[in-house]
N, C-alpha and C positions, 0 to 999 in steps of 0.2 A: 237478662240476658247478656254475657260478655260478647263485646265486639272481636270478630275474628277476621282480618284482610291477610289472606298469604300474599306472598310477595313473589315476584318472579325468581327463578333459580333457587326457591326453597327447598330442601329436601322432603320427598314425600313421607318418609319417616318422620318429621318433625312436625309436619302439617297434620298427620294423622293423630300425632300426640297431642297438639293443641286442639284437634277437633275432639277428641276423646274428654279432655279437662274441661273444654267449653260445654259439653253437653252432660257432664255429671250431674248436673240439677234435674235434668229429665228423668233421671235412674232415680233419684232421691223422691223427687215427687210420684212416680209411680209406684216405688216401694211403701210409701205413707199412704196412697188412697189404696193400695191392696192389703193394708193390714186392717182397713175399715171397712171396704167394698169387697166381698169374698164372693168369687163366681161370676163377676162382670168384668173379666179382663178386655172384652171388645170395647165395651163402653167406656173404661178407663182409658183406653189407647186413642178413642174418639175425641174425647175431653182432651187429652192431650196434644193430638193433631190440631185441634179447633184453636186451644191455647198458642201454641207456635207459630201459627198461620196466621194469627190476629184475627181469627173469624169468629163466628158465632154458630151456635148448635142448639137445636130444638130436640129436647129428649122427651118422648112419648112412650106411654106403656101403661099398663093396668097399675092400679095401686099395689103397693108394698115391692117394687123392685129396686128400691133404695135411689131413686132418681134425685130427690132433694138431698138426702144425705151425700151423694156423690159429689155433687156440686158444692154444697157446704163446705165439704171437707178438701176440696179442690182450692176454694178460697181461700181456707186456712191455710194450706201449703202454701200459696203464693202471697200470703199476707193481703188479702184485699176484702172488700166489703160484698157480702151475698145479699142478694135481693130476689125474692122469688115473684114471680107474676103468674099468678092464679088464672087459669081460662078453662070455661065451659061452654057449651053450646047456647046456654042462655043468657050470655053476655053479648051475642050479636044483634 
């Protein structure tokens, strides 16, 4: 993620332009995820929020909702490693 440090007295239009330039990668990731994951816009948005906030996300749901595919695709988009942790109640 590019560094952005506004300076005192900087023109608001210039700041807005720099913010747009710095955040283009978010739109590109969203576009790539939307090519693979169809009908899950809310989940894609939450994945990106967690990524940008340097946070964690737990994806739960019934089988077949493309949870694993979404995370694999996100990992591929940001060029990182994907590792799945399978959990079922019998593991308690």
